[in-house]
N, C-alpha and C positions, 0 to 999 in steps of 0.2 A: 432404471435410463442414468438418474440423476446419478449415486450410487455408485454407478457404471464410470459415470465421468471422473468422481470423486477420485475410488480405488485404482483408475490409470494410473495416477500421478502420481505414487510412491505411494416538479410536481407539478404538480403533473401540468402539462403546458403545452400550446395548440401547436403541434410540426405542421411545416407542412405536408401533404400525401398524408399523417400519418392518420387511422381509422380511429373511431370511435372517442373522441374528443366530447364530454360532455358536462362541460364546467360548473365538478363536481368541486367539494370544500380544495379538494389534493390539491386545484390548480395553483389557490394561494400560497399553499407551502408543500414543504415535503419533511408533513409528519411522520408519515410511516415511511422505516426505512428495512430493506432486509440486508444481512450483509453475510455474502455466500461463503465460506472459510472463516472456519473457529480458532483459528488460529492465534499468535500473538498480536498479529497485523486488525486482520480480521475483528479481536477481540477488543484489541484498541480502538477500533472507530467505532464497535459496537456502542461500549463505554461511554467514550465523550457524546453523540450522538446524544443518548439516552439523559448525562446527566445534561444535557440542554433540551430535555422535554420531550424530546423524540422518540415514539413506541417505534420500538427497536426488535427484530426477528434476527436470532441467530443462527445463519445454516449450517451443518457439519455432515458425515454419514455416515454418526452413529450416535450414542448416547455418551457413550465415556470421552471422546471426543469435543461434545458439549460440556461433561460436564468438570474438562481440565479449564476449557474457556471460562466459563462462569469461575471456577474456582481464580482463575489469575485476573479478572475484574473483580473480582471481589476484595484478592488484595491489594489490588492495584485502590480502591475507593477509598478500602479504609486507611491506606497512609493519609490521602486527600484530604480525609475524613478529620484524621488527627492536626492536618493545617490550617481544616476552614474551622474547628471548633476544637484549637486544644486543652480546654478543660470543660469540656462538655460532653462525656462517656454518652448520654441518653440520645445527643445532637449528633453525633458521630453515628450513632445503630441506626436512628432513623434517614440521615442523608444515605446513607449505605443501602439500610432496606428501598428507600424511594428509590433510586435508581434502580437497581437490580429489578423492582417492581414492573418497568416498562421495559426487560428484555425479557424477549421470550424465546427458548429454544425447540428448537428444529430438525429432522431430520429430513422431511419434504421440503422440495426447494419448490416445488410445484406452489405449494401450497401457501409459504413464507412469501413467497413474488404477487400472490395473485391479487393483491392489492395496495400493493407497496405503490408507492411515488418516485422512489431512486431504489434501485438497485447494482451494490459494491459487490465487485466481483476481490475476492484477496484470497484464493488459490494460487498451490506452486506455478510457476515460473518455465510455464512448457506450454506452448503457444497451440499445440493442436491443441491440449486442456481445454484450456481456457474459450477456443473456438467451438468446442462442441459442446462448452460449458453453456456459452452463452446465446448455441443455438435454440437448447432448451428452456434458458429465462425466458428469452425474448416471445417464444411462445406461448405462455404461460403468465406472465409480467400483463399489463393492462397496456393499451396500443396505447397508452401517452404516459403512459411511466418513462423517464432515465436509466438508460444502465452506464456503468460505471466498471470502473476497471482498474486496481491499483495498482498495478503494473511498474517496476520502476523502471525498468530499462527493453520491453519488451514492446514493438511498435502499436499505438494504440488502434488507427488504422487496418491494419494487418489483421488486429484481433478479430474486429467489424468487419471485415471483409465480407467473409460467406456468408453476414445478416443481407436482407433485404433492405430495399434502399429505403424505407418508412424506421426501420431500428438503427439503421447508419446514420442517417438525421438525430437521434437519440442519442449518439453513442461519447462519450466523452475518456479523459482519463481521471480521476482525483486518487495522485497520488499524494500517501498522508508520509510518516518520517516518523521513526522508531527512536524514542518510544513513544506513541499517538499521544496523549497523554498530556506528555511534556512537549511536544514539537508544538513549533505552530504557525510553518507553515505548511500550505498544500497546494500542490500545481498544479492545474488545472489546465490539462491538455487540450486543445482543441484539432481534429481532425477539418480537411478540407472539407468534408461532407453534413459535419456537425448544424445545426443550426446554433443559428446564432441568442437566440430565443432559452435553449438547450445553456449554452455555454452560462448566459445569465443567468439561468435556475443554477448553476452547480457554483461558483462564484458566490449567486445569494448562500445556497446552501453554508457552505464554511464559514460563510462568516456565519449564521448562526449558529454554528458551532463551537465558536472562540476562533477561527484559524485565522489567518490570515495570508488569502489567495494567492498567488502566482501565476494567470496567463499565459503560456508559450502555446505554439504549435506542434504540431508531432513529428517531434524528430529524436533520435537516437538520445537516452538522455536526461531527455527533455532541458531543467535546467541546471539543476543541483548536481546533477550525475556526471552530465557531459564536460564540466568543469571539475569537479572532483575528482575521478576515474584518472584521466591524464596525469595530475598532480598527486594521487598515491601509487603511480605509474612509477612518474619520474622517479619517487622516492628511492622506489624497489631497484632502478636502475641507479640511483646513485651508489646504493649498495653493493651492487653486484659489482660494479666500478671497483668500487674499492675507496672510494673518496670521504665514505665515515660509517661509522655506526651505528643501529638505528636509535638508541638513545642520543648522541650526540646529532642527530636532524631534528627528532622531535626537539630538544631545547634549543635547537637554534631557530627554527617557525612558530613555537610558542613564543620566545624572548623577543624575537627580533621581527617576527613577523603577525605577534599576538594573536597567535591563535590558541581559542584556548586548550583541543590536542595537537600534537604532533601528527605529521602522514602515516607511522605505524602502530601508534594508540589509536589512530584512526579503521588503518586497514584491520586491527585484532578489533575494533567495538561492529565494525560491520560484516565481516564475515570473507575470512580467507578464501574461502569454497566461491559466496556469494561476489566478489569484487574477478575472480576467475571467470567462474557465468560470464559476468557480463562482458569484459574485457577481450574473452574468444571470442563469444556471438556477436560483437563487434567486427571485430576484426575479421571476421570468415563473411558475415554477411550485414552489417551496418550501411544505414540507406549512406554511401558516401563516404562510410568509413574502412571499408573492406583494403587491407593491404597497407594501410595507416598507420605510420612506426610510433603513432604514441596507443596505439591499441595490441602492439604485438606483442604476442607471448611471451611469459618470464620466465628462465627459469626455476630461478628461487621461489615463483609462487607456488609454479606447478611441484616443484621439491616438496615445499611446509603444506601442502594439500594435501598432495598421495601421500605424507607419514603423520596426515593424520594433525597435523596442527591448524587451526580454522580458527584461531581466534580465542577471543574472550568465552565463547559457549561451550569449547573445546577444551578451556582450564590452561590452554598455550598456545601459542602463533608465532609472532616475532619475540615475546615477550613471555613469561609463565604466571599465571596465576594464579 
């Protein structure tokens, strides 16, 4: 069942109404984590949690996918180790080995979540896939496990909607930013049904792994993307209207507003297909955003995505790399 969910896509706390609360050691912390989805985001989350002494099980559909995830983590850890121990090769190797030893790999989500205090989903941005996955995860995980989605754009409440009331009270958003090891922010997204104790535990987990949490209610784009997407889209519309070229707009925002990256550099870094997916979704079905001109489709963006100019990951976007 779990494999089908993946293929279809391309601390312990007392919660009102939750069953099985046992007062176990897991109540005090979230030491055992399951991360479902071994791509760049999932691997990054696993790395950061393991670096801060959590036992992590990273889950994906195949051993090949898991091997890629582990290789990504190892490469990232080596960079960290060189900065942490610049003149000590032995310490560098020991650091990498210690962190990797805390990351188990599994193609069985059922086994991975069975004793997890926190389950973090980081799979494809498709609400049907996420709903199907969480139905299975909630059934297999402990009755007091916190359930969290790393979605950047989908409503947390809608992902959790098919679950039972107990699971919905234990459901939050944990939106990490890419690259996870470097980016300090985690948006903790609370639904109207989420128990306050669950939100508090999610905040505590973010702090425990060296991140700074920002709590917000469940709304399209949460905080960062709700502000960032209109900014990037308005930059594209300036280009479409012939106001200025991308390089000049980027220069103006970096030197005039003090931004570290201009909007077109940021678009290319995020991925033009990702931006189009989010903006189109909000314009068509965003809570309170349907038809909002801030999120109207862009002919220029559509053209670039159709031609394969997706940004840095494709070697070309608004700029060539």
